C-alpha positions as CSV (number, residue, x, y, z in Angstrom):
1,M,-19.8,72.2,-38.1
2,K,-18.7,72.3,-34.5
3,F,-20.8,70.1,-32.3
4,R,-19.7,71.8,-29.0
5,P,-22.9,72.3,-26.7
6,R,-23.3,75.1,-24.2
7,L,-23.2,73.9,-20.5
8,S,-24.0,75.8,-17.5
9,A,-22.7,75.1,-14.0
10,S,-24.4,76.0,-10.9
11,L,-22.1,77.7,-8.3
12,S,-24.1,76.1,-5.4
13,A,-23.0,72.7,-6.8
14,L,-19.4,73.6,-6.1
15,L,-19.8,73.5,-2.4
16,L,-17.2,71.2,-0.9
17,L,-18.0,68.3,1.5
18,G,-16.0,69.8,4.4
19,S,-19.2,71.3,5.7
20,A,-20.8,67.9,6.0
21,G,-18.8,67.4,9.2
22,L,-17.2,64.1,8.1
23,A,-14.5,63.1,10.6
24,H,-11.0,63.4,9.1
25,A,-9.3,60.7,11.0
26,E,-6.1,59.2,9.6
27,S,-7.7,55.8,9.6
28,T,-10.6,56.9,7.4
29,L,-10.4,56.6,3.6
30,R,-12.8,58.8,1.6
31,I,-13.5,57.7,-1.8
32,G,-15.4,59.7,-4.5
33,L,-17.9,58.0,-6.8
34,G,-19.6,59.4,-9.9
35,A,-23.1,58.3,-8.9
36,D,-25.0,56.8,-6.0
37,P,-25.0,53.1,-6.2
38,D,-28.3,51.4,-6.5
39,Q,-29.3,48.4,-4.3
40,L,-26.6,47.0,-2.1
41,D,-27.8,43.4,-2.8
42,P,-25.5,41.6,-5.2
43,A,-28.5,39.7,-6.7
44,T,-30.3,42.8,-7.9
45,A,-27.6,45.4,-8.2
46,R,-26.5,46.6,-11.7
47,T,-24.4,49.7,-11.3
48,Y,-20.7,50.1,-11.9
49,Y,-20.6,52.3,-8.7
50,G,-22.1,49.5,-6.5
51,R,-19.3,47.3,-7.6
52,F,-16.8,49.4,-5.8
53,V,-18.8,49.0,-2.4
54,F,-19.1,45.3,-3.0
55,S,-15.4,45.1,-3.7
56,A,-14.6,46.4,-0.2
57,M,-17.5,44.6,1.6
58,C,-18.2,41.3,-0.1
59,D,-15.6,38.6,-0.7
60,R,-16.2,36.6,-3.9
61,L,-15.6,33.0,-4.6
62,V,-12.7,33.9,-7.0
63,D,-11.1,37.3,-8.1
64,V,-8.8,38.6,-10.7
65,D,-5.4,40.0,-10.5
66,Q,-4.3,43.2,-12.4
67,H,-3.6,41.1,-15.5
68,L,-7.2,39.8,-15.3
69,S,-6.2,36.3,-14.4
70,I,-8.3,34.4,-12.1
71,V,-7.0,34.0,-8.6
72,P,-8.3,32.4,-5.4
73,G,-10.9,34.2,-3.2
74,L,-13.3,32.4,-0.9
75,A,-12.3,29.2,-3.1
76,T,-8.8,28.4,-2.7
77,D,-8.7,26.0,-5.8
78,W,-11.1,24.5,-8.4
79,S,-11.1,22.0,-11.1
80,Y,-13.4,20.8,-14.0
81,S,-14.5,17.3,-14.8
82,D,-13.2,15.9,-18.1
83,D,-16.5,16.6,-19.8
84,G,-16.5,20.2,-18.5
85,K,-19.9,19.8,-16.9
86,T,-18.9,19.8,-13.2
87,L,-17.0,22.5,-11.5
88,T,-15.5,21.7,-8.1
89,L,-14.7,24.5,-5.7
90,N,-12.7,23.9,-2.5
91,L,-13.4,26.6,-0.1
92,R,-11.4,28.6,2.4
93,Q,-11.7,27.6,6.1
94,G,-12.0,29.7,9.2
95,V,-14.0,32.5,7.4
96,V,-17.0,34.1,9.1
97,F,-19.6,36.6,7.9
98,H,-20.0,40.1,9.4
99,D,-22.7,38.7,11.9
100,G,-20.5,35.8,13.1
101,E,-22.2,33.1,11.0
102,K,-19.8,30.5,9.5
103,F,-18.8,30.5,5.8
104,D,-19.0,27.0,4.4
105,A,-20.3,25.1,1.5
106,E,-23.9,25.4,2.6
107,A,-23.5,29.1,2.4
108,V,-22.2,28.8,-1.1
109,K,-25.1,26.7,-2.1
110,Y,-27.6,29.2,-0.5
111,N,-26.1,32.2,-2.4
112,L,-25.9,30.5,-5.8
113,D,-29.4,29.0,-5.4
114,R,-30.6,32.5,-4.5
115,Y,-29.0,34.1,-7.5
116,L,-30.5,31.5,-9.8
117,T,-34.0,31.6,-8.3
118,L,-34.8,35.0,-6.8
119,P,-37.4,36.6,-9.1
120,A,-35.7,40.0,-9.3
121,S,-32.1,38.5,-9.6
122,L,-29.9,40.0,-12.4
123,R,-27.4,37.3,-12.0
124,K,-29.5,34.5,-13.5
125,S,-28.4,34.7,-17.0
126,E,-24.7,35.1,-15.9
127,I,-24.8,31.6,-14.2
128,S,-27.7,30.1,-16.1
129,S,-25.4,27.1,-17.1
130,I,-25.6,25.8,-13.5
131,E,-28.2,23.0,-13.1
132,S,-27.6,22.4,-9.5
133,V,-25.2,23.1,-6.6
134,E,-24.2,20.1,-4.5
135,V,-22.5,20.2,-1.0
136,A,-19.8,17.7,-1.5
137,G,-18.3,18.3,1.9
138,P,-18.2,20.9,4.7
139,Y,-15.9,23.1,2.5
140,S,-16.4,21.7,-0.9
141,V,-19.1,22.3,-3.5
142,K,-19.7,20.9,-6.9
143,L,-21.6,22.9,-9.6
144,H,-23.3,20.6,-11.9
145,L,-23.8,22.4,-15.3
146,K,-26.3,22.0,-18.1
147,N,-23.4,22.3,-20.5
148,P,-19.8,23.3,-20.4
149,D,-19.4,27.0,-19.7
150,A,-16.1,28.7,-20.4
151,A,-17.3,31.9,-18.8
152,L,-18.8,30.7,-15.5
153,L,-15.6,30.9,-13.4
154,M,-15.0,34.5,-14.5
155,Q,-18.5,35.4,-13.6
156,L,-17.9,34.3,-10.2
157,T,-15.2,37.0,-9.8
158,D,-18.0,39.5,-9.7
159,R,-21.4,40.0,-8.1
160,A,-22.5,36.4,-9.0
161,G,-19.7,35.1,-6.8
162,A,-20.3,37.5,-3.9
163,M,-21.2,35.5,-0.8
164,M,-23.9,36.8,1.6
165,A,-24.6,35.6,5.1
166,P,-27.4,33.2,4.6
167,Q,-29.3,33.7,7.9
168,A,-29.1,37.5,7.8
169,T,-30.0,37.5,4.0
170,A,-33.0,35.2,4.5
171,K,-34.7,37.3,7.1
172,G,-33.4,40.9,6.5
173,N,-33.6,43.7,4.1
174,V,-30.4,42.9,2.1
175,A,-30.3,46.2,0.2
176,A,-30.7,48.2,3.4
177,H,-28.2,46.3,5.5
178,P,-26.0,43.7,3.5
179,V,-24.1,41.3,5.5
180,C,-21.1,39.8,3.7
181,S,-17.6,38.4,4.7
182,G,-15.3,41.0,3.2
183,P,-12.6,43.2,4.9
184,Y,-15.2,46.0,5.6
185,E,-18.6,45.6,7.0
186,F,-21.7,47.9,6.3
187,V,-22.5,50.6,8.9
188,S,-24.9,53.1,7.4
189,R,-26.1,54.7,4.2
190,V,-27.6,58.0,3.4
191,Q,-29.1,58.1,-0.1
192,Q,-27.2,60.4,-2.5
193,D,-24.8,61.5,0.4
194,R,-22.6,58.5,1.7
195,I,-22.1,54.9,2.4
196,V,-20.0,54.1,5.6
197,L,-18.1,50.9,6.1
198,K,-16.0,49.8,9.1
199,R,-13.1,47.4,9.4
200,F,-14.2,43.8,10.1
201,E,-12.1,42.7,13.1
202,Q,-12.6,39.0,12.3
203,Y,-11.6,39.1,8.7
204,W,-9.4,36.3,7.7
205,N,-6.9,38.6,6.0
206,K,-7.2,41.6,8.2
207,S,-3.6,42.6,8.2
208,A,-3.7,43.4,4.5
209,Y,-6.2,46.2,5.1
210,H,-5.3,49.4,7.0
211,F,-8.3,51.7,7.6
212,D,-10.8,51.8,10.4
213,K,-13.5,53.2,8.1
214,V,-14.1,53.6,4.4
215,V,-16.6,56.2,3.2
216,F,-18.0,56.3,-0.3
217,L,-19.2,59.7,-1.4
218,P,-21.3,59.9,-4.5
219,I,-20.6,63.2,-6.4
220,P,-22.0,63.2,-10.0
221,D,-20.2,66.3,-11.2
222,A,-16.5,65.4,-12.1
223,S,-15.4,69.1,-11.3
224,V,-17.0,68.9,-7.9
225,R,-15.2,65.5,-7.2
226,L,-11.9,67.1,-8.4
227,A,-12.6,70.2,-6.3
228,N,-13.1,68.0,-3.2
229,L,-9.9,66.1,-4.0
230,Q,-8.0,69.3,-4.3
231,A,-9.5,70.5,-0.9
232,G,-8.4,67.4,0.8
233,D,-12.1,66.3,1.5
234,L,-11.4,63.2,-0.8
235,D,-8.5,60.9,-0.6
236,L,-9.2,58.9,-3.7
237,T,-11.7,59.3,-6.6
238,E,-12.7,57.4,-9.6
239,G,-13.8,59.1,-12.8
240,I,-11.3,62.0,-13.4
241,A,-12.5,63.8,-16.5
242,P,-10.1,63.9,-19.4
243,T,-10.2,67.8,-19.3
244,D,-8.9,67.5,-15.8
245,V,-6.1,65.0,-16.2
246,N,-3.5,67.9,-16.5
247,T,-4.9,69.6,-13.5
248,V,-4.2,66.6,-11.5
249,K,-0.8,66.0,-12.9
250,N,0.3,69.7,-12.1
251,N,-0.9,69.6,-8.6
252,A,2.0,68.7,-6.3
253,K,-0.3,67.2,-3.8
254,L,-2.1,64.9,-6.1
255,A,-1.3,61.8,-8.2
256,L,-3.1,60.3,-11.2
257,A,-3.5,56.6,-12.0
258,K,-4.9,55.5,-15.5
259,V,-5.7,52.2,-17.0
260,T,-7.2,51.0,-20.3
261,G,-10.7,49.9,-19.4
262,L,-13.0,47.2,-20.4
263,G,-16.1,49.2,-20.3
264,Y,-18.2,51.0,-23.0
265,M,-20.9,53.7,-23.4
266,G,-23.9,53.1,-25.7
267,L,-27.5,53.7,-26.7
268,T,-29.9,50.9,-25.9
269,V,-32.9,50.8,-28.1
270,N,-36.2,49.5,-26.8
271,T,-37.2,47.0,-29.6
272,G,-39.6,44.9,-27.4
273,N,-39.9,45.9,-23.7
274,G,-43.5,46.7,-23.1
275,S,-46.1,48.1,-25.6
276,A,-45.8,51.8,-25.1
277,N,-42.4,52.4,-26.8
278,T,-42.0,49.3,-29.1
279,G,-44.6,50.5,-31.8
280,T,-42.1,53.2,-33.1
281,L,-40.2,53.0,-36.3
282,L,-37.0,53.0,-34.2
283,A,-38.1,49.8,-32.5
284,K,-39.5,48.2,-35.6
285,E,-37.0,49.1,-38.3
286,A,-33.3,48.3,-38.3
287,K,-32.7,50.7,-41.1
288,V,-33.8,53.6,-38.6
289,R,-31.3,52.4,-36.0
290,Q,-28.7,52.1,-38.8
291,A,-29.3,55.6,-39.8
292,L,-29.0,56.9,-36.2
293,S,-25.6,55.2,-35.9
294,L,-24.4,56.6,-39.2
295,A,-25.4,60.0,-38.2
296,I,-22.9,59.9,-35.3
297,D,-19.2,61.0,-35.8
298,R,-17.7,59.0,-32.9
299,E,-14.2,60.5,-33.4
300,A,-15.5,64.0,-33.3
301,L,-17.5,63.0,-30.2
302,N,-14.2,61.8,-28.6
303,Q,-12.3,65.0,-29.6
304,V,-15.0,67.4,-28.4
305,V,-16.0,65.8,-25.1
306,F,-13.1,63.8,-24.0
307,E,-10.1,65.6,-25.7
308,G,-9.1,62.4,-27.7
309,Q,-8.5,60.3,-24.5
310,F,-11.4,57.8,-25.3
311,T,-11.7,55.2,-28.0
312,P,-14.6,55.1,-30.5
313,A,-16.6,52.0,-30.4
314,N,-18.8,49.7,-32.5
315,Q,-18.9,46.7,-30.3
316,P,-18.9,45.6,-26.6
317,F,-15.2,44.3,-26.5
318,S,-12.6,46.8,-25.6
319,P,-9.3,46.9,-27.6
320,V,-7.5,45.5,-24.6
321,S,-9.7,42.3,-24.9
322,P,-8.3,39.4,-26.9
323,Y,-11.8,39.1,-28.3
324,H,-11.9,42.6,-29.8
325,V,-13.3,42.2,-33.2
326,N,-11.3,43.9,-35.9
327,L,-14.2,45.7,-37.6
328,P,-13.7,49.3,-38.9
329,I,-16.0,51.9,-37.5
330,A,-18.3,53.2,-40.2
331,A,-17.5,56.8,-41.0
332,R,-20.3,59.4,-40.5
333,N,-22.4,59.5,-43.5
334,V,-25.4,61.9,-43.2
335,D,-26.7,61.4,-46.8
336,K,-26.8,57.6,-46.4
337,A,-28.6,58.0,-43.0
338,K,-31.2,60.1,-44.7
339,A,-31.6,57.5,-47.4
340,L,-32.1,54.7,-44.8
341,L,-34.7,56.8,-43.1
342,A,-36.6,57.3,-46.4
343,E,-36.4,53.6,-47.2
344,A,-37.9,52.8,-43.8
345,G,-40.9,55.1,-44.5
346,V,-39.8,57.9,-42.0
347,K,-41.2,61.4,-42.4
348,T,-38.6,63.7,-40.9
349,P,-38.0,65.1,-38.4
350,L,-38.2,61.7,-36.6
351,N,-38.7,62.4,-32.9
352,I,-37.0,60.1,-30.4
353,S,-36.9,60.4,-26.6
354,L,-33.5,59.7,-25.2
355,L,-32.9,59.0,-21.4
356,V,-29.7,60.6,-20.1
357,A,-28.1,60.5,-16.6
358,N,-28.1,64.1,-15.2
359,N,-24.3,64.5,-14.8
360,P,-22.3,67.0,-16.9
361,T,-20.4,64.5,-18.9
362,S,-23.5,62.5,-20.0
363,Q,-25.4,65.7,-20.8
364,Q,-22.6,67.1,-22.9
365,V,-22.3,63.7,-24.8
366,A,-26.1,63.8,-25.3
367,Q,-26.1,67.4,-26.6
368,V,-23.3,66.6,-29.1
369,L,-25.3,63.6,-30.3
370,Q,-28.5,65.7,-30.5
371,A,-26.7,68.1,-32.7
372,M,-25.1,65.5,-35.0
373,V,-28.2,63.5,-35.7
374,S,-30.3,66.5,-36.2
375,E,-28.5,67.0,-39.6
376,A,-30.0,63.6,-40.7
377,G,-33.5,64.5,-39.7
378,I,-33.5,62.9,-36.3
379,N,-34.7,65.0,-33.3
380,L,-33.5,63.6,-29.9
381,N,-35.6,64.8,-27.0
382,L,-33.3,64.6,-24.1
383,Q,-34.8,63.3,-20.9
384,M,-32.4,64.1,-17.9
385,T,-32.8,61.9,-14.9
386,E,-30.8,60.5,-11.9
387,F,-28.8,57.4,-12.9
388,A,-30.6,54.9,-10.7
389,T,-34.0,56.2,-12.0
390,L,-32.6,55.8,-15.6
391,L,-31.8,52.2,-15.0
392,D,-35.2,51.5,-13.4
393,K,-36.9,53.0,-16.4
394,Q,-34.7,50.9,-18.8
395,Q,-35.6,47.8,-16.8
396,R,-39.3,48.5,-16.9
397,G,-39.3,49.4,-20.6
398,D,-40.3,53.0,-19.9
399,F,-37.9,54.4,-22.7
400,Q,-37.4,54.5,-26.4
401,L,-33.7,55.1,-26.3
402,S,-31.4,55.3,-23.4
403,M,-27.7,56.2,-22.9
404,S,-26.0,53.9,-20.5
405,G,-22.7,52.0,-20.2
406,W,-21.1,48.8,-18.9
407,S,-18.0,48.6,-16.9
408,G,-16.9,45.5,-18.9
409,R,-15.9,42.0,-17.8
410,P,-12.6,40.1,-18.4
411,D,-14.4,37.2,-20.2
412,P,-16.4,38.5,-23.3
413,D,-19.5,36.6,-22.3
414,G,-19.9,39.1,-19.3
415,S,-20.1,41.9,-21.6
416,I,-22.5,40.6,-24.1
417,Y,-24.6,37.7,-23.1
418,S,-26.9,39.4,-20.6
419,F,-27.5,42.2,-23.0
420,L,-28.2,40.4,-26.3
421,A,-29.6,36.9,-25.3
422,S,-33.4,37.0,-25.6
423,K,-33.6,36.1,-21.9
424,G,-30.6,38.0,-20.8
425,A,-31.2,39.7,-17.4
426,L,-29.8,43.0,-18.7
427,N,-31.5,43.0,-22.1
428,D,-33.6,46.0,-21.3
429,G,-34.6,46.6,-24.8
430,K,-35.7,42.9,-25.2
431,Y,-33.8,42.4,-28.5
432,S,-34.4,38.9,-29.7
433,N,-32.5,37.1,-32.5
434,P,-32.6,33.2,-32.4
435,Q,-29.3,33.1,-34.4
436,V,-27.6,35.3,-32.0
437,D,-29.0,33.3,-29.1
438,A,-27.4,30.2,-30.6
439,W,-24.0,31.7,-31.3
440,L,-24.1,33.2,-27.6
441,L,-24.7,29.7,-26.2
442,S,-22.1,28.2,-28.4
443,A,-19.5,30.7,-27.3
444,R,-20.2,29.8,-23.7
445,Q,-20.0,25.9,-24.4
446,T,-16.4,25.8,-25.9
447,S,-13.2,26.8,-24.2
448,D,-11.3,27.0,-27.5
449,V,-10.3,30.6,-27.9
450,E,-10.3,30.7,-31.7
451,Q,-13.7,29.2,-31.8
452,R,-15.1,31.7,-29.4
453,K,-13.4,34.5,-31.3
454,A,-15.1,33.4,-34.6
455,L,-18.4,33.2,-32.9
456,Y,-18.2,36.5,-31.2
457,K,-17.2,38.0,-34.6
458,K,-20.4,36.7,-36.1
459,I,-22.4,38.3,-33.2
460,V,-20.7,41.7,-33.5
461,D,-21.3,41.6,-37.4
462,Q,-25.0,40.8,-36.7
463,E,-25.2,43.5,-34.0
464,N,-24.0,46.1,-36.5
465,I,-27.0,45.2,-38.8
466,D,-29.6,44.9,-36.1
467,Q,-28.3,47.8,-34.0
468,P,-30.1,47.0,-30.8
469,L,-27.4,48.7,-28.9
470,V,-25.5,51.5,-30.7
471,Y,-22.0,51.6,-29.2
472,L,-20.3,55.0,-28.8
473,Y,-16.9,54.8,-27.0
474,F,-14.7,52.7,-24.6
475,E,-13.9,54.5,-21.4
476,P,-10.4,54.5,-19.8
477,R,-10.4,54.3,-16.0
478,I,-8.8,57.5,-14.6
479,F,-8.2,57.8,-10.8
480,G,-7.1,60.8,-8.9
481,M,-5.7,60.6,-5.4
482,S,-3.8,62.5,-2.7
483,K,-0.1,61.7,-2.7
484,K,-0.6,60.5,0.9
485,V,-2.3,57.4,-0.7
486,T,0.1,54.6,-1.2
487,G,-0.3,51.0,-2.5
488,F,-3.1,51.7,-5.0
489,T,-3.0,49.9,-8.2
490,P,-5.6,50.5,-11.0
491,Y,-7.2,47.3,-12.6
492,P,-8.7,47.1,-16.1
493,D,-12.0,46.3,-14.6
494,G,-12.1,49.8,-13.0
495,L,-12.7,48.6,-9.5
496,I,-10.7,49.9,-6.4
497,R,-9.1,47.2,-4.4
498,L,-8.0,48.2,-1.0
499,Q,-5.7,45.4,-0.1
500,G,-2.3,47.1,0.7
501,V,-3.7,50.7,0.3
502,Q,-2.6,53.0,3.1
503,L,-2.4,56.8,3.9
504,T,1.1,58.3,5.0
505,Q,1.3,61.1,7.4
């Protein structure tokens, strides 16, 4: 059976951005994004797309290079105590925030304390090993840990390490007007239309950045993003669809950049978030979730939707990660799926509501899944919604099943702890398994690679029994750009780093 769904495209959606009147100055770089970022507050943000904006706007304490090794950021060097329970960071001097406030150790303490204590913070579980932050000198901080944490430094390469101006953050609406210390500062935002940044003239490494303005333009439809790139209304875009790779390659004015990514796409199951959706057999019975997974042919999904360029998944760790678990993906088995449903007491058809982002690729994936699982007696009712709304519904527990991904992190903890730990900040389904919690904590507390690998294998094996998150595929990061763009290097974490990027005549 073929699982190719029918899709329709609105001609009006193909209108180009040129009519928006955006200035086409040589010093403006226009970047296409697959969706509008959520809140521009590193404490509460959770979208991949927001990370692009933070990368240009907010320096982190540390960063990664293209090989995913940790390199200096606002911290120039660091060291651990012999027992691994104190991390000392020495800070860069002469740095100021976009409003002129000085960056120093007090600013670091303010930010980390905020990430740990703000009620809505999604960074808590990422840095939960921090017991206290001590100002050891004007430009030195000591992070006192509850226990050794092999993942902590890598967490500080992302939003948990993004430094905001304390005074502006304390008194302002951070999400509406973030004040950081990066190469570009916030100017304006029009929801679902654009985010505009301008060059920060007092940036400590100003000479490495070459644009007066950077404009992020959310365009959910990959074909529309490509049309804008072809028309010259975008200079660079993430998320080139696999079906469009050859189109970019064959265009003399365009270039393609691709890297194997760390991110995955999966189906999050609401097993315990609220009461409205947790009384279902899907929530209560692991056999139902196992049946759902077994009814999916991941390789067929890859071929139908992605022309074979993606990689089927049954875990959060990408094949490029040294922590990838060598666990064969179970072949599709409709008969076994039906048997599991019968054992769980299901009377088919079993109706399940699935939240899906309203972009063409996600819709196509969902329609293929819908066709596949229907053969096992599962009826997926697709609920299309804007991506930020989908995440909000997930967080509130207003869902049974939701299709959303994660862009991945270099350290394995960043791709699993927050999603599976009972108190994980991104555990939207509220999955809870005390044994998994213990393994997750043990994996944080040792720096021995082989011990961590063994622990993560136990977790992945258990995940494939409990199925709180049904993994579908790993995503490559595919960028398209004008050949006028030079100096761009793709990173496995999928972010666009603007250092050294320029536009030629």
